[in-house]
C-alpha positions as CSV (number, residue, x, y, z in Angstrom):
1,M,103.9,-131.3,223.8
2,S,103.3,-134.9,224.0
3,Q,101.1,-135.3,220.9
4,E,102.4,-135.6,217.4
5,A,99.5,-134.0,215.4
6,I,96.7,-131.7,216.3
7,L,93.8,-133.1,217.8
8,L,90.2,-131.9,218.0
9,A,90.5,-131.6,221.5
10,H,93.4,-128.9,221.1
11,G,90.3,-126.8,220.2
12,S,88.0,-127.4,223.0
13,G,89.2,-124.7,225.5
14,G,90.4,-126.9,227.9
15,K,93.5,-128.3,229.0
16,L,94.9,-129.2,225.6
17,T,94.6,-126.0,224.1
18,H,96.2,-124.3,226.9
19,D,99.1,-126.5,226.3
20,L,99.2,-125.8,222.6
21,I,98.9,-122.0,223.7
22,R,101.8,-122.1,226.2
23,D,103.9,-124.9,224.1
24,V,103.6,-123.3,220.6
25,F,102.6,-119.9,220.1
26,V,103.6,-118.4,223.6
27,R,106.7,-120.1,223.3
28,H,107.4,-118.4,219.6
29,L,105.3,-115.2,220.3
30,T,106.2,-114.2,223.3
31,N,105.9,-110.6,224.4
32,P,105.0,-108.5,227.6
33,V,101.5,-107.6,226.1
34,L,101.0,-111.5,224.7
35,D,102.0,-112.7,227.9
36,V,99.3,-111.3,230.1
37,Q,97.0,-113.5,228.8
38,D,93.7,-112.3,229.2
39,D,90.7,-112.2,227.0
40,A,92.0,-108.9,225.0
41,A,95.1,-107.4,224.6
42,V,95.8,-104.0,226.6
43,W,98.7,-101.3,226.0
44,A,99.1,-97.7,226.3
45,L,100.0,-95.5,223.5
46,P,103.3,-94.5,223.6
47,S,102.2,-90.5,222.4
48,S,99.2,-91.1,225.2
49,P,100.5,-93.1,227.9
50,E,96.8,-92.0,229.9
51,T,95.2,-93.8,226.9
52,R,94.8,-97.4,226.8
53,L,93.6,-99.7,223.9
54,A,92.4,-103.0,223.7
55,L,92.5,-105.6,220.9
56,S,91.1,-109.2,220.4
57,T,90.6,-111.5,217.4
58,D,88.6,-115.1,217.4
59,S,87.5,-117.0,214.4
60,Y,84.2,-119.2,214.6
61,V,83.5,-122.5,212.9
62,V,80.3,-123.3,215.0
63,Q,78.4,-126.2,213.1
64,P,75.3,-126.0,212.6
65,I,75.6,-122.6,211.3
66,F,72.1,-121.7,212.4
67,F,71.0,-122.5,216.0
68,P,68.4,-121.8,218.3
69,G,69.0,-118.4,219.8
70,G,71.7,-117.3,217.2
71,D,73.8,-118.4,214.2
72,I,77.3,-118.0,213.3
73,G,77.2,-114.6,212.6
74,K,75.8,-113.4,215.8
75,L,78.0,-115.4,217.5
76,A,81.2,-113.8,216.1
77,V,80.2,-110.1,217.1
78,C,79.2,-111.2,220.3
79,G,82.1,-113.2,220.8
80,T,84.8,-110.5,220.4
81,I,82.7,-107.8,222.0
82,N,83.0,-109.6,225.1
83,D,86.3,-110.5,224.9
84,L,86.8,-106.9,224.8
85,A,84.6,-106.2,227.7
86,M,86.2,-108.9,229.5
87,V,89.3,-106.4,230.3
88,G,86.7,-103.3,231.3
89,A,87.1,-102.2,227.5
90,K,84.5,-100.0,225.6
91,P,84.1,-101.9,222.0
92,L,84.4,-99.6,219.1
93,H,84.9,-101.1,215.9
94,L,85.1,-104.9,214.5
95,T,86.6,-106.1,211.4
96,A,85.0,-109.2,209.4
97,G,87.1,-112.1,207.6
98,F,84.7,-114.7,205.9
99,I,85.9,-117.9,204.3
100,L,83.2,-118.7,202.2
101,E,82.8,-122.8,200.7
102,E,81.5,-122.9,196.7
103,G,77.9,-124.2,196.8
104,L,76.8,-121.7,200.3
105,P,73.6,-120.6,199.7
106,L,73.9,-116.8,199.2
107,A,70.5,-116.1,201.1
108,D,72.3,-118.0,203.8
109,L,75.3,-115.8,203.5
110,E,72.9,-112.5,203.6
111,R,71.1,-114.0,206.8
112,I,74.2,-114.4,208.6
113,V,75.6,-110.7,207.4
114,A,72.1,-108.7,208.5
115,S,72.5,-110.8,211.7
116,M,75.9,-109.5,212.3
117,A,74.9,-105.9,211.6
118,Q,71.9,-106.0,213.7
119,T,73.6,-107.5,216.9
120,A,76.5,-104.7,216.3
121,D,74.0,-102.2,216.3
122,Q,72.4,-103.2,219.5
123,A,75.5,-103.1,221.0
124,G,76.5,-99.9,219.7
125,V,79.8,-100.8,217.9
126,K,80.3,-100.8,213.8
127,I,82.1,-103.2,211.8
128,V,84.4,-101.1,209.8
129,A,86.6,-103.6,207.8
130,G,86.8,-107.1,206.1
131,D,87.9,-109.7,203.7
132,T,86.4,-112.2,201.8
133,K,87.9,-115.4,200.6
134,V,86.1,-118.4,198.2
135,V,87.5,-121.9,198.7
136,D,86.8,-124.7,196.6
137,R,83.9,-127.2,198.0
138,G,85.1,-129.7,200.3
139,S,87.6,-127.3,201.8
140,A,85.7,-125.7,204.5
141,D,82.0,-126.3,206.3
142,Q,79.8,-123.6,204.7
143,I,81.3,-120.6,206.0
144,F,84.1,-119.7,208.8
145,I,84.2,-116.1,210.3
146,N,87.1,-114.1,212.0
147,T,86.4,-111.2,213.8
148,A,88.8,-108.5,215.3
149,G,87.7,-106.0,217.5
150,I,89.2,-102.6,219.0
151,G,88.3,-100.8,222.1
152,I,89.3,-98.3,224.7
153,V,89.8,-98.8,228.5
154,L,88.8,-96.1,230.7
155,Q,91.0,-94.3,233.2
156,G,91.1,-96.1,236.4
157,V,89.9,-99.3,235.2
158,D,92.5,-102.4,235.8
159,I,90.8,-105.6,235.1
160,S,92.3,-108.7,234.7
161,G,92.8,-112.4,235.2
162,A,95.9,-111.8,237.5
163,N,93.9,-109.6,240.0
164,A,92.0,-112.0,242.1
165,R,92.3,-111.7,245.8
166,P,91.9,-113.9,249.2
167,G,88.6,-113.0,250.3
168,D,87.6,-111.6,247.0
169,V,83.7,-113.3,245.8
170,V,83.0,-114.9,242.6
171,I,79.8,-113.8,240.8
172,L,77.9,-115.2,237.8
173,N,75.6,-113.4,236.0
174,G,73.0,-116.2,235.0
175,P,72.2,-120.0,234.3
176,I,75.1,-121.9,232.5
177,G,75.3,-124.7,229.6
178,M,72.5,-123.3,227.5
179,H,74.5,-122.1,224.5
180,G,76.4,-126.0,223.9
181,L,73.3,-127.6,224.8
182,A,71.5,-125.6,221.7
183,I,74.5,-126.6,219.5
184,M,74.4,-130.0,220.2
185,S,70.6,-130.5,220.2
186,Q,70.3,-128.7,216.4
187,R,73.4,-130.4,215.3
188,E,72.4,-134.1,216.3
189,G,68.9,-133.6,215.3
190,L,67.7,-134.3,218.8
191,S,64.3,-133.1,220.1
192,F,63.5,-132.4,223.8
193,S,60.3,-131.5,225.7
194,F,62.0,-128.6,227.0
195,P,63.5,-125.6,225.1
196,L,67.1,-125.1,224.7
197,H,68.0,-121.9,223.3
198,S,71.5,-120.3,223.0
199,D,72.2,-117.5,225.5
200,C,74.2,-116.0,222.8
201,A,74.2,-111.7,223.9
202,P,76.9,-108.9,223.7
203,L,78.0,-108.4,227.0
204,N,79.6,-104.8,226.8
205,G,75.9,-103.0,228.3
206,L,76.3,-105.2,231.4
207,V,80.0,-104.6,231.7
208,A,79.5,-100.9,231.9
209,A,76.6,-100.8,234.0
210,M,78.8,-102.8,236.7
211,L,81.7,-100.3,236.3
212,R,78.9,-97.5,236.9
213,A,77.4,-99.1,240.1
214,D,81.5,-100.3,241.2
215,G,84.5,-99.9,239.6
216,R,86.4,-102.3,241.9
217,I,86.4,-105.5,239.5
218,H,89.4,-107.2,239.7
219,C,88.6,-109.8,237.4
220,L,86.1,-110.5,234.1
221,R,85.9,-113.6,232.4
222,D,83.3,-115.0,229.8
223,P,83.1,-118.9,230.3
224,T,82.8,-119.8,226.9
225,R,84.8,-123.3,225.5
226,G,85.8,-125.8,228.4
227,G,82.8,-123.9,230.5
228,L,82.5,-122.6,233.8
229,A,84.8,-124.9,235.5
230,T,87.6,-124.3,232.8
231,T,87.1,-120.6,233.0
232,I,87.4,-120.7,237.1
233,N,90.7,-122.5,236.9
234,E,92.1,-120.3,234.3
235,L,91.5,-117.6,236.7
236,A,92.9,-119.5,239.7
237,A,96.2,-120.2,238.0
238,Q,96.3,-116.7,236.4
239,S,96.2,-115.1,239.8
240,Q,97.9,-118.1,241.8
241,V,94.9,-117.9,244.1
242,G,92.5,-121.0,245.2
243,I,89.0,-120.5,244.6
244,K,85.8,-122.5,246.1
245,L,82.6,-122.9,244.4
246,E,79.5,-123.9,245.9
247,E,77.6,-126.1,243.7
248,T,74.3,-125.7,245.4
249,A,74.6,-121.7,244.3
250,I,75.6,-122.5,240.4
251,P,72.4,-121.9,238.4
252,I,71.7,-124.6,236.0
253,P,68.6,-124.7,234.2
254,E,66.8,-128.0,234.5
255,S,66.5,-128.4,230.8
256,V,70.3,-128.6,230.8
257,R,70.5,-130.7,233.7
258,A,68.1,-132.9,231.9
259,G,69.9,-132.8,228.3
260,C,73.3,-133.3,229.8
261,E,72.4,-136.5,232.0
262,L,70.8,-137.6,228.8
263,L,74.2,-137.1,226.7
264,G,76.6,-138.0,229.6
265,L,78.0,-134.4,229.9
266,D,78.9,-132.2,232.8
267,P,77.0,-129.0,232.6
268,L,79.9,-127.2,234.2
269,Y,82.0,-128.1,231.2
270,V,79.6,-126.9,228.9
271,A,80.0,-123.5,226.7
272,N,78.1,-120.4,227.2
273,E,78.2,-117.3,225.1
274,G,76.1,-114.9,227.3
275,K,77.5,-115.6,230.4
276,L,80.3,-113.7,232.8
277,V,82.8,-114.5,236.0
278,A,83.3,-111.3,237.8
279,I,85.8,-111.8,240.7
280,V,85.3,-108.5,243.1
281,P,86.2,-107.5,247.0
282,P,83.5,-108.5,249.3
283,E,82.4,-104.8,249.6
284,A,81.9,-104.6,245.8
285,E,79.4,-107.7,246.0
286,L,76.2,-106.3,247.0
287,P,76.5,-103.3,244.9
288,L,77.4,-104.8,241.5
289,L,74.4,-107.6,242.4
290,A,71.7,-104.9,242.2
291,A,73.6,-103.3,239.0
292,M,73.6,-106.6,237.2
293,R,70.0,-107.8,238.3
294,S,68.7,-104.3,236.8
295,H,70.5,-105.4,233.4
296,P,68.7,-107.5,231.2
297,Y,71.3,-110.2,230.6
298,G,72.0,-110.1,234.4
299,Q,68.7,-110.6,236.1
300,E,70.0,-113.9,237.7
301,A,73.3,-112.7,238.6
302,T,74.6,-114.4,241.8
303,T,77.5,-115.6,244.0
304,I,78.6,-118.5,243.3
305,G,82.3,-118.8,245.5
306,R,84.9,-117.0,247.4
307,V,88.8,-117.0,246.7
308,T,91.1,-118.3,248.9
309,S,94.7,-118.3,250.0
310,A,94.6,-122.3,250.3
311,H,95.1,-124.3,247.8
312,P,97.0,-121.9,245.1
313,G,96.1,-122.6,241.4
314,R,93.4,-124.8,242.4
315,V,89.6,-124.8,242.2
316,V,87.9,-126.7,244.8
317,L,83.9,-127.4,244.7
318,H,81.6,-127.9,247.8
319,T,79.2,-130.4,246.4
320,T,75.4,-130.8,247.1
321,L,76.6,-133.9,249.5
322,G,79.0,-131.4,251.5
323,A,82.0,-133.0,250.4
324,N,84.8,-131.2,248.6
325,R,86.4,-131.8,245.4
326,I,88.8,-131.0,242.9
327,L,87.1,-129.5,239.9
328,G,90.0,-129.6,237.1
329,M,90.2,-128.2,233.6
330,L,88.4,-129.9,230.6
331,T,90.5,-132.6,229.0
332,G,89.4,-133.9,225.8
333,A,86.6,-132.6,223.6
334,Q,83.2,-132.7,225.4
335,L,81.7,-130.8,222.9
336,P,83.7,-129.9,219.4
337,R,82.4,-127.2,217.2
338,I,80.8,-124.8,219.5
339,C,82.0,-121.4,218.3
């Protein structure tokens, strides 16, 4: 690593995050399960090889802790559920660890925990263990939450960021950019003439509906930190394929376009919390789109690109002007503290 200290950009989900993971964490902690680097670890039970478990963990430090469309508690539950769903697992149980700053209003804590309970119940999972620590005033930012989740991967399901193949299609379940813009507007006290609400949602039900419709799903990934562009780059690199996206096919709400233009942001790099990217063989495209559009969290699902054997590891955007440009990973920190 060229940097001598941690920067905010190391937490952006972009290139510096990936460099940090590769150069520090994977270098020291390498093992066959970790090295796959999907959203959740998957392994078979030694005593029952046909049974595969999935495990994921994440920490949430969003500021503000309440925002249009959600709060840090809902975000924590949805984020870990979604990471399990992205490997095709059925989430079962979560743990929750809380770091509380002295002075946090008890009413705010209760509101957050109630939101977590409601979200977990909606998703059909249970929070079964946890931990609480309190730190001195000024040592945290009101509340940080860590969640871990465990689930079971059904037989026949094989979903990984390394499974994309030339000829596959790239599907997105709906409009992008709403979470990041909702956080930014709330944090900065910005008032727009159009509504901005986070898309934070548990996606395990949507993934289950997709698997019932057609199990031939090669890759799933939720485009959170770093946005859609960074996520597609991750999949291209992991599978060593090229991916070509059609700019005109990517659904971006006018409110997000306008907010990004005002703030100098690129919506392709803005965080989402209720979106997924699916890479599937072309024969599975239509049944999966139909299944997604019949689910509340996939009603605006659409195909946004294709996988190619050209330019492996790179993403090309076919622009509205008819030109092609390389779409790289996020560099720097476009929106810090969005999850």
